[in-house]
Backbone bond lengths (Angstrom), bond angles and torsions (degrees), N, CA, C in turn:
res aa  C-N    CA-C-N  psi(-1)  N-CA   C-N-CA  omega(-1)  CA-C   N-CA-C  phi
1 M - - - 1.438 - - 1.529 110.74 -
2 V 1.314 117.27 -37.41 1.457 121.25 178.51 1.528 109.44 -64.11
3 F 1.341 116.69 -40.29 1.461 120.84 177.27 1.531 109.81 -59.21
4 N 1.322 117.81 -43.04 1.465 121.43 179.18 1.529 110.79 -60.63
5 L 1.305 116.96 -46.31 1.463 120.40 -178.04 1.519 112.07 -64.64
6 I 1.323 116.15 -45.32 1.466 119.90 -179.68 1.520 110.70 -65.15
7 S 1.320 116.90 -43.37 1.468 120.46 179.99 1.518 111.49 -63.85
8 Q 1.324 116.76 -42.70 1.462 119.11 178.21 1.520 110.92 -63.61
9 L 1.303 116.75 -39.84 1.455 120.61 -179.06 1.528 110.92 -67.05
10 I 1.317 117.61 -49.97 1.463 120.96 -175.32 1.529 110.99 -75.46
11 F 1.322 116.36 -60.69 1.464 119.79 -173.04 1.525 112.36 -77.43
12 G 1.316 116.35 -37.47 1.457 119.09 179.99 1.513 112.28 -63.74
13 S 1.338 117.54 -45.19 1.468 119.58 -179.73 1.524 111.34 -68.19
14 L 1.324 117.44 -38.39 1.466 120.83 178.18 1.528 110.70 -64.88
15 L 1.320 116.28 -45.38 1.463 120.21 -179.44 1.525 110.83 -67.78
16 E 1.323 117.25 -37.83 1.461 120.18 178.96 1.526 111.33 -62.11
17 Q 1.323 117.44 -36.48 1.463 120.41 176.52 1.522 111.59 -64.21
18 M 1.323 117.08 -31.58 1.464 120.65 -178.68 1.521 113.18 -82.65
19 V 1.337 117.88 -38.62 1.471 120.15 -172.66 1.520 113.70 -109.02
20 G 1.320 118.56 -16.02 1.455 121.99 -179.04 1.521 112.13 95.87
21 F 1.330 114.40 164.52 1.461 120.81 -175.39 1.528 112.53 -64.13
22 K 1.343 117.65 -45.34 1.470 120.27 -175.89 1.525 111.82 -63.34
23 Q 1.322 117.19 -45.07 1.469 119.91 178.67 1.522 111.03 -65.04
24 M 1.322 116.51 -37.92 1.463 120.28 179.38 1.527 110.62 -66.02
25 A 1.319 116.67 -42.72 1.464 120.24 178.55 1.525 110.37 -63.87
26 C 1.331 117.16 -42.84 1.478 120.89 178.06 1.526 110.77 -62.48
27 L 1.336 116.68 -43.78 1.467 120.42 178.49 1.521 110.39 -59.39
28 Y 1.318 117.12 -45.04 1.457 121.68 -178.02 1.528 111.17 -62.35
29 I 1.316 116.60 -44.92 1.469 121.14 -179.39 1.520 110.89 -68.11
30 V 1.341 116.49 -46.43 1.469 120.61 -179.40 1.530 110.47 -61.73
31 S 1.323 117.30 -42.43 1.470 120.63 -179.91 1.522 111.48 -66.34
32 G 1.327 116.33 -41.62 1.465 119.66 178.62 1.512 111.87 -62.69
33 I 1.314 116.70 -46.43 1.469 120.47 179.11 1.521 110.55 -66.95
34 G 1.336 116.94 -44.45 1.473 120.43 -179.49 1.514 112.92 -61.74
35 G 1.319 116.77 -39.70 1.462 120.31 178.37 1.511 112.45 -67.72
36 N 1.310 116.48 -43.04 1.462 120.04 -179.36 1.527 111.51 -71.77
37 L 1.331 117.75 -29.00 1.472 120.05 174.19 1.525 111.02 -63.82
38 L 1.340 116.34 -49.20 1.468 119.13 -179.81 1.526 110.72 -63.57
39 S 1.313 116.41 -40.44 1.465 120.64 178.56 1.521 111.32 -60.69
40 S 1.324 116.92 -44.69 1.471 119.68 -178.33 1.523 111.64 -69.18
41 M 1.335 116.90 -26.57 1.453 119.21 177.97 1.530 111.32 -72.70
42 I 1.317 117.21 -33.32 1.461 120.74 -172.84 1.529 112.44 -96.97
43 N 1.316 117.82 -38.10 1.468 121.66 -174.54 1.518 112.41 -92.64
44 D 1.335 115.81 151.34 1.461 121.35 173.17 1.516 111.46 -79.50
45 E 1.306 116.30 -31.47 1.458 121.05 -176.98 1.522 110.53 -88.29
46 C 1.302 115.41 149.07 1.455 121.90 176.65 1.523 108.55 -82.24
47 S 1.317 116.38 132.50 1.455 118.72 174.82 1.515 109.00 -143.74
48 V 1.299 115.78 143.29 1.453 122.32 176.78 1.520 107.84 -138.13
49 G 1.304 115.64 159.56 1.445 118.13 177.59 1.509 111.72 168.24
50 A 1.315 114.72 163.18 1.459 121.18 -178.80 1.517 112.41 -79.95
51 S 1.321 117.77 -13.24 1.466 118.97 -176.73 1.522 111.69 -64.83
52 T 1.330 117.80 -27.64 1.469 119.24 175.85 1.519 109.92 -63.17
53 A 1.325 117.00 -40.64 1.461 121.27 178.70 1.525 111.44 -69.83
54 V 1.327 117.04 -35.08 1.464 120.50 178.42 1.522 110.17 -64.07
55 F 1.319 117.50 -41.32 1.457 119.86 177.33 1.525 110.53 -64.31
56 G 1.323 117.12 -34.79 1.460 120.65 175.02 1.513 112.35 -64.95
57 V 1.335 116.80 -36.63 1.464 120.75 176.88 1.529 109.80 -65.00
58 L 1.321 116.70 -41.81 1.470 120.07 179.39 1.523 111.53 -62.75
59 T 1.325 117.00 -47.47 1.461 118.70 -179.59 1.528 111.37 -75.45
60 G 1.325 117.27 -24.71 1.463 120.24 172.50 1.520 110.92 -63.95
61 Q 1.325 115.97 -35.81 1.471 120.83 175.90 1.527 110.09 -61.72
62 V 1.319 116.40 -44.34 1.467 120.52 178.11 1.530 109.95 -62.91
63 A 1.329 117.16 -43.63 1.466 120.65 179.17 1.519 110.81 -60.95
64 M 1.327 117.45 -41.17 1.460 120.87 -179.98 1.523 111.18 -61.23
65 V 1.316 116.90 -42.39 1.467 120.30 178.78 1.531 110.04 -68.04
66 L 1.327 117.63 -42.28 1.460 120.21 -177.19 1.529 112.84 -66.62
67 V 1.331 118.10 -42.10 1.472 119.15 -178.55 1.525 111.84 -74.45
68 N 1.319 117.18 -15.25 1.464 121.39 176.93 1.526 111.25 -117.97
69 W 1.312 116.09 34.94 1.463 122.39 -173.58 1.527 112.16 -54.64
70 N 1.315 117.82 -45.41 1.469 120.66 -176.56 1.529 112.75 -73.37
71 A 1.313 118.13 -18.65 1.467 120.47 176.80 1.525 111.05 -68.59
72 F 1.335 116.18 -21.48 1.460 121.83 177.77 1.534 108.62 -98.14
73 S 1.348 117.20 57.30 1.467 119.12 -169.83 1.525 114.64 -97.98
74 S 1.328 119.08 -17.09 1.467 118.96 177.70 1.530 108.73 -70.65
75 P 1.321 117.83 156.84 1.480 119.86 -178.10 1.536 113.60 -55.22
76 Q 1.338 117.08 -39.82 1.459 119.57 179.90 1.525 110.97 -68.18
77 L 1.331 116.46 -42.47 1.461 119.55 -179.19 1.526 112.17 -71.24
78 K 1.323 117.55 -27.40 1.465 119.77 174.33 1.526 109.82 -62.32
79 Q 1.334 115.59 -40.89 1.463 119.30 177.16 1.518 110.61 -66.08
80 V 1.323 116.95 -40.93 1.460 121.12 -179.54 1.521 110.29 -61.78
81 R 1.333 118.01 -46.95 1.466 119.78 -178.43 1.519 111.26 -63.26
82 C 1.311 117.17 -40.58 1.465 119.65 178.75 1.524 111.50 -67.88
83 M 1.328 116.82 -40.84 1.468 119.88 178.59 1.522 110.87 -65.71
84 M 1.338 117.70 -40.07 1.465 120.63 179.76 1.523 110.52 -62.59
85 I 1.319 116.35 -47.76 1.461 119.87 -179.12 1.525 110.51 -65.30
86 A 1.327 117.19 -44.97 1.460 120.40 -179.78 1.526 110.81 -61.98
87 F 1.323 117.59 -43.45 1.457 121.00 -178.84 1.525 110.97 -63.72
88 V 1.322 116.98 -43.98 1.467 120.33 179.16 1.521 110.39 -63.76
89 I 1.319 117.41 -43.84 1.467 120.40 -179.88 1.527 110.50 -63.31
90 V 1.321 117.57 -42.49 1.472 120.75 177.72 1.530 110.09 -62.13
91 M 1.327 116.99 -43.23 1.472 120.53 178.45 1.531 110.63 -60.67
92 L 1.326 116.46 -43.28 1.466 120.04 -179.64 1.528 111.10 -64.85
93 V 1.319 116.80 -45.31 1.467 120.95 -179.13 1.529 110.47 -62.91
94 I 1.317 117.32 -46.67 1.466 120.57 179.32 1.523 110.19 -59.70
95 N 1.325 116.41 -43.44 1.449 119.16 -178.77 1.513 112.03 -67.25
96 F 1.338 117.70 -40.60 1.460 119.89 178.03 1.530 111.20 -65.45
97 I 1.319 118.07 -39.04 1.468 120.95 177.26 1.527 109.71 -64.47
98 T 1.327 116.67 -42.04 1.465 121.02 177.23 1.524 110.62 -63.31
99 D 1.335 116.79 -40.32 1.468 121.34 179.13 1.521 111.24 -61.18
100 L 1.316 117.48 -39.94 1.462 120.57 -178.28 1.521 111.44 -62.52
101 G 1.325 117.19 -30.68 1.453 120.93 178.44 1.516 113.54 -79.88
102 Q 1.324 117.30 -7.93 1.459 121.23 -177.02 1.524 110.69 -120.80
103 V 1.320 116.28 47.07 1.452 120.94 -178.84 1.524 109.55 -57.42
104 G 1.310 116.11 131.11 1.446 121.06 -178.56 1.520 113.70 91.10
105 V 1.327 116.88 -16.35 1.456 121.18 179.69 1.525 110.15 -101.62
106 V 1.324 115.86 -44.53 1.461 122.15 -177.86 1.517 108.40 -114.96
107 D 1.309 116.55 136.53 1.462 122.23 -177.73 1.526 110.16 -91.26
108 I 1.324 116.29 92.02 1.460 120.47 -177.08 1.530 111.68 -64.97
109 W 1.323 117.83 -32.77 1.469 119.87 179.80 1.520 111.31 -68.63
110 G 1.299 117.09 -33.14 1.460 120.12 174.16 1.520 111.14 -65.64
111 H 1.331 115.99 -40.24 1.459 120.37 177.80 1.524 110.91 -64.49
112 I 1.318 116.34 -44.01 1.471 119.85 179.37 1.527 110.30 -63.76
113 G 1.319 116.99 -44.33 1.465 120.45 178.88 1.518 112.25 -62.32
114 G 1.331 117.21 -42.30 1.457 120.66 177.09 1.517 112.17 -63.67
115 A 1.339 116.08 -39.55 1.463 120.47 178.42 1.532 111.05 -64.64
116 I 1.329 116.77 -43.47 1.465 120.34 179.16 1.527 110.49 -64.33
117 A 1.323 116.44 -48.69 1.471 120.52 -178.49 1.529 111.17 -62.19
118 G 1.317 117.42 -41.33 1.464 120.89 179.36 1.513 112.75 -64.79
119 F 1.325 116.31 -41.83 1.469 119.71 179.29 1.526 110.56 -66.28
120 L 1.326 116.81 -46.83 1.469 119.80 -179.61 1.526 111.40 -62.53
121 Y 1.324 116.88 -41.99 1.463 120.24 178.19 1.535 110.19 -61.97
122 G 1.313 116.54 -44.36 1.467 120.22 -179.99 1.511 112.48 -61.54
123 V 1.320 116.89 -43.28 1.468 120.58 178.96 1.530 110.52 -64.36
124 G 1.319 116.66 -37.53 1.451 119.43 -175.65 1.510 115.52 -84.85
125 F 1.323 118.30 -31.83 1.464 119.23 -167.63 1.525 115.82 -121.55
126 F 1.323 119.02 -11.00 1.458 119.37 -178.55 1.528 110.78 -75.44
127 P 1.353 115.92 151.50 1.470 118.61 176.24 1.522 110.42 -63.76
128 R 1.309 115.21 150.19 1.460 120.21 -176.50 1.511 109.79 -147.58
129 E 1.329 113.98 160.35 1.450 117.83 174.18 1.532 108.52 -76.22
130 I 1.308 115.80 150.34 1.454 121.22 -177.24 1.525 109.62 -80.25
131 S 1.327 115.19 128.70 1.464 121.46 175.28 1.528 107.69 -148.89
132 D 1.314 115.99 179.06 1.463 120.10 -178.89 1.525 112.20 -61.85
133 S 1.302 116.82 -38.41 1.464 120.14 -174.92 1.531 113.75 -98.85
134 S 1.332 118.78 -3.86 1.467 119.96 -173.34 1.529 112.40 -63.73
135 H 1.329 117.61 -38.48 1.467 119.25 179.55 1.528 110.90 -67.21
136 K 1.327 117.13 -40.71 1.472 120.57 179.09 1.526 110.96 -63.70
137 I 1.314 116.54 -41.73 1.468 120.61 179.85 1.531 109.64 -66.85
138 K 1.323 117.31 -39.08 1.465 120.99 178.59 1.522 110.53 -62.70
139 V 1.336 116.52 -46.17 1.468 120.41 179.10 1.524 110.31 -63.88
140 L 1.321 117.25 -40.70 1.468 120.99 177.34 1.526 110.46 -61.08
141 G 1.331 117.65 -45.95 1.459 120.93 179.03 1.517 112.27 -62.89
142 M 1.327 116.98 -41.63 1.468 120.24 178.11 1.529 110.72 -64.49
143 S 1.317 115.63 -42.43 1.468 119.91 -179.91 1.522 111.43 -64.30
144 L 1.325 116.65 -44.50 1.467 120.04 -179.90 1.529 111.44 -66.36
145 T 1.334 117.14 -35.74 1.461 119.96 176.09 1.521 110.33 -63.97
146 A 1.330 116.54 -45.82 1.470 120.43 178.21 1.527 110.82 -62.22
147 M 1.325 117.21 -41.08 1.470 120.29 178.67 1.518 111.07 -63.61
148 Y 1.326 117.76 -42.01 1.471 121.56 179.69 1.522 109.95 -58.45
149 F 1.342 116.21 -46.55 1.458 119.96 -176.97 1.524 113.16 -80.33
150 T 1.308 117.11 -3.45 1.465 121.30 172.95 1.524 110.58 -99.66
151 I 1.317 116.72 -46.00 1.468 121.91 -174.64 1.532 112.18 -71.41
152 I 1.328 118.07 -43.62 1.470 120.25 -177.12 1.528 111.63 -60.46
153 P 1.343 120.42 -48.47 1.481 118.17 177.20 1.527 112.97 -63.85
154 I 1.317 117.74 -36.79 1.471 119.99 178.09 1.528 109.71 -63.36
155 L 1.332 116.63 -46.65 1.470 120.04 177.99 1.525 111.14 -62.11
156 F 1.314 116.63 -37.33 1.464 120.14 178.22 1.525 110.26 -58.00
157 F 1.315 117.07 -49.50 1.462 120.14 -176.19 1.526 112.57 -74.61
158 L 1.332 117.24 -22.26 1.459 119.74 178.18 1.526 113.07 -85.85
159 T 1.320 117.71 -27.73 1.468 120.11 -172.16 1.523 114.81 -109.91
160 R 1.310 118.74 -19.19 1.459 120.22 -173.59 1.515 111.54 -98.71
161 R 1.322 114.73 143.06 1.468 122.85 169.20 1.502 106.45 -121.24
162 P 1.324 118.02 90.28 1.465 119.63 -176.16 1.526 111.70 -60.23
163 K 1.298 114.97 149.83 1.457 121.39 179.58 1.524 109.36 -68.41
164 D 1.316 115.62 128.93 1.460 121.87 -178.50 1.525 108.59 -87.94
165 P 1.339 117.90 119.49 1.475 118.90 -177.85 1.533 112.31 -65.99
166 Y 1.333 118.53 -26.86 1.461 120.76 -179.46 1.521 110.99 -72.19
167 W 1.326 116.40 -46.25 1.469 120.54 -176.65 1.524 111.47 -85.53
168 G 1.347 117.32 -21.88 1.465 119.97 -178.84 1.518 112.05 74.85
169 T 1.312 116.29 10.00 1.457 121.50 179.31 1.519 108.10 -132.55
170 Y 1.295 114.88 -168.60 1.453 120.56 178.01 1.517 110.32 -90.49
171 G 1.318 116.66 53.55 1.459 122.15 179.72 1.513 110.76 97.97
172 P 1.322 117.01 160.23 1.465 120.06 -177.43 1.537 111.36 -73.83
173 D 1.321 114.96 143.38 1.452 120.58 171.82 1.524 107.89 -88.71
174 D 1.309 116.25 167.41 1.469 119.64 178.01 1.527 110.85 -61.08
175 D 1.342 117.27 -33.75 1.466 121.40 -179.92 1.531 111.15 -65.30
176 D 1.338 116.65 -35.77 1.452 120.19 -179.07 1.518 112.03 -67.51
177 L 1.317 118.03 -25.61 1.440 122.32 -177.33 1.520 112.80 -92.58
178 G 1.313 116.82 -1.50 1.465 121.24 -179.71 1.517 113.36 81.71
179 N 1.321 117.75 17.73 1.473 120.60 178.78 1.496 111.84 -97.02
């Protein structure tokens, strides 16, 4: 929880200054939903939490730097962009390694889903400097974001058999119905 608060304070406020309140709010919501969608598709247990959105904020920061790579062209800003990306990647790796040691406590699939959704949203929807390839990258990011939010729910309904609270199992068997 402390990691979530610190990350939101540091990275969230920095990213909000770059993209604005509306984009930041959209990123947070999209990452939270995207992370919990992937988690619900893979896990049997229900889990929710803000950490999926925090991971989206971290990868959204990386997306913001990548789509505006040439805007960071002075020698000082080149160092800043590399340090920002390196710091975020180190934070993600440390957190994923920590998550692996806490199986059942921390939902790593939710974190991965939030990170993917946040990065795709950032590539597709964040403001960027105009270049020859910027429109193509924006369309690619928007398309991949739409695909993520289309494919994951479809896979969920095609692959999951949620536990039925009435039967206490994963749905009734033919024997339970008297057939």
